[in-house]
N, C-alpha and C positions, 0 to 999 in steps of 0.2 A: 709219213711225209716229213721231209726236211725243208724248212723254210729259211730263207736268208733275206736280209734287207740290203739292197744295193745302193750305195751312195758314191759320190765322186768328189774330187778335189775342187771342181767348179762345174758350171753348167755345160761346158763343151768338153768335158773330160773323156767322153765316149761311153757313158754308162749304158745306153741302150744297145749300142753295138756289142759291147762286152757281155751284157746280160743275155742278149739274144744268142750270142755265140756259146755262152755257158749252157743255155738251154739245149742248143743243138748238140753240143758235146755230150751232154747227159743222154740225149736220145741215141747218139751213136754207141753208147754203152748199154743200150736197151732199157733205159729208164723213161718213165712217163714224166712229162714236164708241164709246168704252168707258169706263165709270166703275168704279173699284175702291175698296173701303173695307176695307183689310186688317185693321184693328182697330176694333172697335166695342164699346161698353158699354151694355147695356140693350136690351130688345126685347120682343116680344110674339108670340103664336102667329099664324101666317099659314097657315091650314088646319091641317096636321099638323106644320108646321115652325116652330121658334122663329127669328124673323128680326128684324133691326134696321131701323127705319123709314128711316134715312138710306141704308142699302145698297139698300133696295128703291126709293127715289126715284132713286138713281143708275142702277139697272138699268132703270127705266122710261124714262129718257132716253138709254139706250145702244142704238145700232142693232145693235151686235154683242152677242149674247146668250150669256152663260155660265151654268153652274150656280151656284146661290147660294153654294155652298161655295167656289167660286173667287173670287167677287166679295168675299165677307166670310169669310175663313178663320178668323179669331179673333173669336168673339162671346162676350163676357162677359155674364153675366146681369144684373148690377146696374149702373144708370146712375151711375157715379162714375169717378174717375181710374183709368185702365186698370191701373196697377200695384197699386193697392189692391184693385180688383175681382178681379184675378188672384190676389193673395195670399189673399183670402177664399175662393177656389175651389181653393186649393192648387196654383196654376199659377205659372209664371215666364215672362214674355214675353221674347223675344229678337229683337233687330233683325235678326240673321242669318237667323232662321227666317222673319221677315216678308218680308225681301228674297227669300228662296227661294220663298215663296208667290206673290209678284208675278211672278217669272220663270217659275214653273210655269204661271201663268195665261195669260201672253202668249206663251210659247214656241211653242205649236202653232198660233198664229193666222197663217194664210197666205191669200193670194188674197183672195177676197171676205170672208173672216172676219177679215182684218187691219185694225184700225181706223187711220184717219188721225190720230186724236187719242185719247190715253188719259190720263185724269185719275186720279191716285192721291190720295184724300183722307185726310189724317191724322186722328188723334183729338186733340181739344182744340187747344192752341196749340203753338208751335214747340218749347218746352222741356218739354212734359208728360212725366213719367217713364214709361218702359216697365218698369223695374225699379229696384233701388236704386242703379244706377250708369250707366244709359243712358237717353237721352231719345228721343222720337219723331224728333228732328232726325237722329239717327244713321241712320234708315231712308233719308231723303232723301240723306244724305251717301254712304251705300254705293251707292245707285242712281245717284248723280250726276245727279239730275234738276233742271232749272230749276224755280223755285218761283213759284206764283201766291199772293199774299197777299190774304186777305179781311179788310178792316178793318170791324169792327162800329162804326158811327158812333154814339157816345154820349159823354157826359162822361168824360174820361179816355182817350179813344181815341188821342189824339196821342202820349202817352207810350208806350202799348202798341204802336202801329204803328211808331214810330221805333225803339224797342228791338228789335222783332222784325226789322225790316229790317236793322238793324245786326248782329244775331245771324246772320241768313242769310248776309250778306256775310262775317262773321268765320269762318263754317263753310266758306267757299270755294265757295258755290253762287251761281248767277245768279238774281236776282229778275227774272223775265220780265215781271211786271206785277202790278198790284194793283187791287182793286175795293173801293169804299166801299159798304157796305150799311147804311142807316140803321135800326138796331135800336131806337132810342128815338124814337118819333114826336113826343115833346115837346121834342126837342133844339132849342136855338136856335143862332144864328150858324153854320148849316150851311155856307154858302158860305165863310166865313172858315176853317172847319176844313178844307174841301177844298183851299183855297188853300195852307194850311200843310202839309198832307200832300204835296201836289204839290211843294212847295219842298224838303221833307226826304227824300222817298223817290225814290231815283235809279232809277226804272223807269217805264214808261208806265202811265197809268191806263186800265183797260179798261172803266170805267164807274162811274156812281153810281146805285145803286138806292134810290129813296126808299121811305118806308113804303107798302106795298101793301095795298089792300083784300083782294085775293086773292093771298097770297104763294106763287105757283106759278112753276115754271120758265118757263112761257109768258109770264107777266106780267113776270118779271125779265129775260128775254132781250131784251126790247125796249129795255132801257137799256144793253146791253152791246155792246162793239166788240172783235171778235177779230182785227182786222187787225194790231195790233202783235205778235201771236204768229206771224205769217207762215203762217197756215193756209189762208186763203181764196185760191183760185186765180182 
């Protein structure tokens, strides 16, 4: 099983869409997939259960099915920075506990239930706080997972992307690849921005997803290439 931590340049970079599309792309190559969202903030009732939309989308594109509580063990009710949402609920988030949730989810997966690809999607960006002293990056560091960076293509993304890539390297982790997702349909000089990103980010580009009339994993997957991840046989 190959696992990757998926982060983004900011909250609305398109992490879940791209992660779901990567899962689907891997399935199209005949691989078993699993998407996890250990921490999420905000949700709605899905039948009798309060669920997060991002976690449900990842589950929909996972060929290995787990109970919702294993996919998304920490669900905060309000859509805001996780540490603030947790404080408002009288909770304290811990990187160690989140790592434990991940290991508990994948520990029993064997045989046909063991995925070839597992994507662990973070909340917010690389340095979003979990509590007053620890950020989401600590989860990836404890797990020692290679990282896939989703760059939300809009004005200002160059600074965000370069700083994030530098932070990942400074934390001692491998940036396995990056995806550009155009979140601003009106953005100009797109090609120039992509060229600049490729020059500054020392990792393979897994694709550029333009604005989509139907922003679905199926539509986004057509623009992605998972070959640099070494998954496709």
